[in-house]
N, C-alpha and C positions, 0 to 999 in steps of 0.2 A: 606619397613617399613609399618606395619599396623597402621592405624589411626582410631579413632572413633570420631563421632560427634553426639551429642544427642539433640533433640528438644523436649521440654516438652509442651504438649498441655494444655494450661491454662483453656480452657473452654470445654474440651472433657467430655462428659457425661457418656459414656459407652465404653466397650472394642470393640464392633462391629464397632462403629464409627471410632475408631482409626485404626483398621485393614482395614476397607473399604477405608480409605484415602490412605493407602499404596497400596492396590490392584488397585486403580484407577490410581496411578502414575506409577506402574510397568506394562507396556503394555504387554499383553499376558503372565502374570505371571505364568499361569498354564503350559505353554509350556517351559518357561525358568527357573522357580524356583521350588524347592522342599519346601513345607510348612510343618513345624513341630511344635509341641506344647510341652511346658514344664512348670513346676512350680518351681520357684526358691525362697528359703527362707534362712534367716540367723539370728541368735540371738546373741546378744552381752552381755557382763557381766553387763553393766549398764542398762539393760532392754530395750535398743534400739533394733530394729529389722526391717527387711523388708520381705515382702512376695509378689511375683508377678507372674502373668501368662505371659509367653513369647510365642509369635508367631514369628517364624523365617522363613524368606524368603531367602533360600540359593540357589545360582546359581547352576544349574545342570552341567554346564560346569566347569571343574576344573580351567581353566584359567580366568574365569569371575572375574570382579573386584569389585563388589558391593553386599554386604550382608545387608539386612534390618531386624531389630528386633523391634517388638512392645512389649512394657512392660506395663502391667496394674496391679496395685496393690496399696500397701500402705507402707509407712515408719512409724515407731513409734519412735519419737525422743523426749526425755525428756517427755514421756507420752503424747505427742501430735501427732495425726495422720497427715501425709503429703501425699497427693495423688501422685501416680506415673501414668502418662499417657504419655509415651515416645515413640518416634521413634528414634532408634539408627541406624546410618549408619556406617558400617565397610568397609574400602576400603584400597587400597595400595596408600600411600601418594606420592610415587615417580613419579607417572604418571600424566602429565598435562591433558591428555585426561580423566583420571578417575576423577581428581579434577573438570573438567568442567562438567562431568556427575553428580557428587554429587551436585554441585551448581545449575544445572538445576533442579534436583529433589527437592532441598530445595526451589528454587524460585517458582516452580509450587505449592508446598505445601502451601507456605506462601501467595500465591495469593488468596487462599480461604477465607472463612468467619471465620474459627477458628484461634485463636491467639496462637502463639508459642514463646517460649523463649529458649535460650541455657541453657543446664544444664550439670553438671558433669555426664558422662555416667556410672561411677562405683558407685553403690548405697552405698557401704561402705564409699567411699570418700565423697559422697554427704551428708551422715549423719555427717561426720567430719566437712564439710563446715557449715552445719546448727548449729552445736555446737560451731563453731568458733575455731576449733582445727585442721586445715588442715596442715598436715605434708608433705612438699614437698619431703623430702628424702624417704618417704614411697611409693611414686608413682611408678608404674611399669616402667615408662620411665626414671626414675632418674638414671643418669650415671655420676659420678663425673669425669670421664676421658675425657669427651668432653664438651665444652662450649655450644654446641647445646642443651644440657639439659635445658638451660634457656628458649628456645623457646617452649619446650614441657611441662615444669613444672612450671616455674616462671611467665609466662604470661597468660595462658588460664584461670586460676581461676578468674582473674580480669574481664574477659569477662562475666563469669557466674554471678558474683556479679552485674555488671553494667546492664546486661539484666534484672535481677530480680528487680532492682530498677526502671527501665523503666516500667516494668509491674505494680509495685505498684503505680507509678506516673500516668500513663495514664489510667489504668483501675480503679484506685481509685479516679479519678476526680481531682487530684492535690490538695486535701484537706490537706494532711500531709506536713506541711512546712519543717519538718526535712528532708523529702525525697529529696526535691529540693537541700538542702545543701549537703547531703550525696552523691547524684549523681554527683554533680559538683566536689566534692573532689575525688570520685572514678575515674572520667574521667581524672582529672589532674594527679592522681597517675599512671594510666595506661600510660599516655603520657610520664611521667618521666621514667617508666620502658622501654618503647619503645626507648627512647633516650639512655638508658643504653645499650640495646642490638642491637643498630643500626649497629655496625660492623658485626653482624651475620645475620641481617635481612635487606636486601636491600630495602624493601618496607616500612621501618619504618616511613619515613617522610610522605609518602602518607597517612598512617593510623593515624599518629599524627594530620594531617590536618583534616581528617574526624572526629576524636574525638573532635577537637577544635570546629568544626562547630556544633556538638551536644551540647557542653557546651555553645556555644554562644546563642543557642536557649533558654537556661535557665537563661542567665545572667541578663536580665532586671528584671525578677521576683526576683532574688536573691538580686539585688541592693535595691529594695523596702523592702525586708525582713530585710536587714541590717539596713536601716534607721528606720524601725518600731521597731526593737530590741533595737536600740539606744534610741529611744523615751521611750520604756518600761523601760530600765535600768535606764535612767535618772529620770523617774517618772515625765514626763512633766506636768501632771495635778497637782501633788503635788508641783512641783517647781513654777508653776504659782500661786497657792494658797499661798505659803509661801512668794513669792515676793509681792503679794497683801496685805498680813498682814503687811509686813515690810513697804511698802509705806503708808499704812493707819496709822500705828503707828507714822511714821515720821510726817505725816500731822495732827495727833491728831484729826482725824475725829470720831464723835460718831457713825457712821453707818458702822463700820468695818464689823460686821457680815453680814449685808445685801449685801455689796459689795463682800464679799468673796464667798458666796454660789454659785452664777452663775459660777464664774471662776473655783471653786474647783469641782463642780459637773458636768460640761459640758465636753464632750470629746473634746480634743484640735483639732482645725481646721487642723493642720498639720497631725495629725494621721488619721483623717477622709479622708483627701485628698490622703494621701499615700495608705490607704487601698483600696480606689476606684481605684487608678491607678494600684495597684498591681493586683486587680481582672481583670482589662482590659488586663494587660500584660500576666496574666496567661491564659486567654481565647485565646489570640492570639497564645501563645506558644503551648497550647494543640491542637489547631486547625491545626497546621502545622506538628504535629508529629503523626506518625502511628507506633504502636508497631511492626507489622510484618515487616515493612520496616527497622526499627532499628535492629530487630533480624537478618534479612538477611544481613545487613551490617556487623554485628558482626560475623556472620557465615562465610562470605567471608574472614574476617580477620583471623579467626581460621584456615580455610583451607590454607590460604597463609602461616601462621606460621608452620603448619604441613608439607607443601611442603618444606619450607626452612630448617626445622629441619633435613631433610634427607641428607643434604650436609655434607661433611667432614670438620673437624676443628682440627688443631694441638694442640690448647690450651685446657688445662683442665679447669673445671668449676671454681674452686677456683682461679686459675691463671688469668682467664679472668676477674672475678669480682674484684680481687685485682688491676689489671692494670687499669681497666676502672674507678672504683670509687676512686682509689688512685690518678689517674690523675685529676679527678674532684676536689678532696680535695686540691691538690696543687694549682689549679686555684682559689679556694675559699680564700686561704691565701692571694692571690694577690689582692683580690677585694678592700680592704681598700685603696690601693695605686691607683688602677684604678678608683674607684668611691669615692673620698675623701671628696666631698662636701655633708655634711649631710643635708644641706638645699635644695638641688636639689631633688625634689620629683621624677622626672623621673629616676634619677640615683638610688635612694633608692628603687624604684620599681623594677628595673632590678636586684639589689642585692637580693631583697626578692624572686624573681622568681628563681634565681639560688640556693638560700638556700633551697627553697621549693622542687625544683627538686632533689637536692642531698638527702634531708631527705626522700622523698618518695621512691627513689631508694634504699637507704640504708636499710630502713625498709622492703623492699621486698627481701632482700638477707640475710637470717639467717646465711649463711655460714661464713660471715665476722664477726659475733658476735660483733656488735657495742655496746658500753656500754650505759646503760640507761642514764647516765649523759650527754653523748654527744648528744643523741637524745633529751633530755629535753632542753639542751642548744640551739640546733637548733630550736626547737619549740618555745622557749622563744624569740629568735631573730626574728623569722618569725612573731610571734604575735605582737611584738613591731613595726616592720616595717609595719605590717598590720594596726595597729592603725593610724600610720602616713599617710599611703596611703588612708585609708578610710576618714580621715579628709580632705585630699586634694581633693578627688573625691566628697565627700559629699558637700564641700564648693561650688564647681562649680555647682553641681546639685541644691542645695538649692537656690542659687542665681537666677538660671533660673526659678525655681519654683515660687519664689516671684514675678519675673517680669511677669510671665505668668498669675498671679492671683491678679491683683491690686484690684479686688472687695472684697478681703478678708483682711480687715485691721488687724485682729487678727493674721493672718499668719505671718506677718513681725515680730511681737513681739515674737511669739513662735520660729521662726527660729533663732532669735537672742539668745534666751536662749539655744537652741540646739548647736549653734555655739560655745558659750562660754564653754559649757560642753565638746564638742569634742576637742576644742583647748587646754584645760587644760590637757586632757589625752595625746594628741599628744606631747605637750611640755615636759611632764614628761617622756614619752618614749624616746624622743631624748636625754634628760639629762642622761638616763641610758645606752644609746646605746654604748658609747665608752667602758665602764667598762664591759658590757656583751660581747662585741666583743672580748676583751682580754681573757676572760674566755673561750670563744668558741675556739679561736686559740690555747690555751693551751691544751684543751681536744682533739682537732683535731690533734695536734702534737703528743700527746701520742698515739692516735689511729693509726697514720701513722707509728710510730715506731713499734707498735705491728704487723702491716701488713707486714713489711719487713722480 
């Protein structure tokens, strides 16, 4: 089975640099490879296009197992130019020796100074990805008669998306807070998909652990972002000012305006402290992460998926998804009996994880055609349980924060305001939980009936 792996050079400046890297890694390429050149271009109805110069290194021996292609050019997507500076490896995925050679080639390439990320090797499909319209059933490897299609089509595009976010985060200096959140979500989504395809992919647990370690490197920064977002939504500065006005009116003091202005105009101590701690956590996280190391780890996963996809499977694609996700759904119905204490925060957290895993996997399988109502109900339940869990985690964290900074008397007051705000939202979510769970069970039951 032929497989392709594409590495995009993030900071490659010209075509000669790209070709030079390949010549360096292909020892005695003049003796072993025939080099050819070609221009490839395609135009689409919506004015998208690509045009590239290809340098192909094709083995002279017909039984040789590795072909290397350098692609240099541009994509035009929604009138925006996107550089193409790619090294594409074509090889037979069934051979462990070939897979080892591919990984050695990639490892040596990524040990250099240039940065690389995984990309979709097909330029037409890459344009689809950039436009957010990636159709799995249009991929050349898509075959509904075998469940192994899930490893070739449903998993790899997650790797491309994750690697691209790592590029934005690490080369952008970590300044975009939304990227931190998007990356954690993408990592969790891929872990859920790997859980789904575990019967097909024996190494699924190994790679789930590797992805969890990547997510853990981001977790401390994300915790500070959640707290800062809560402070922003609450309007801590405004809340302090309003409470100062209320207290001043109750005490009938004539100096209301003068006591208001410092509290209303100053940045709250809690936000200042959290912003400083977030910057420290961000610096630590960025210091221990290297883009090429992450790209290599994701490339290893892709090679392992391509190797496993060559094995035989008696189940068809739709049958596999129906059995796998149908079984998960039946277990979700039993969660209320298994975790019945809605005041036990650890139990509710486990329920939330299972709901999230099911939703992420279901969203990644268009073949099962889950209804928007079911997906919205899952998201609503997940969000409500998230509010409760955030309140639980934040309460412990804020208590430690106050104890660690007795020199900030204003901090205790601000934390008390924040706790009250968070507790009110968590209590409201718990009150709605039972009714929302009944609605979710109804929608899930209808979906299971359609699945049969």
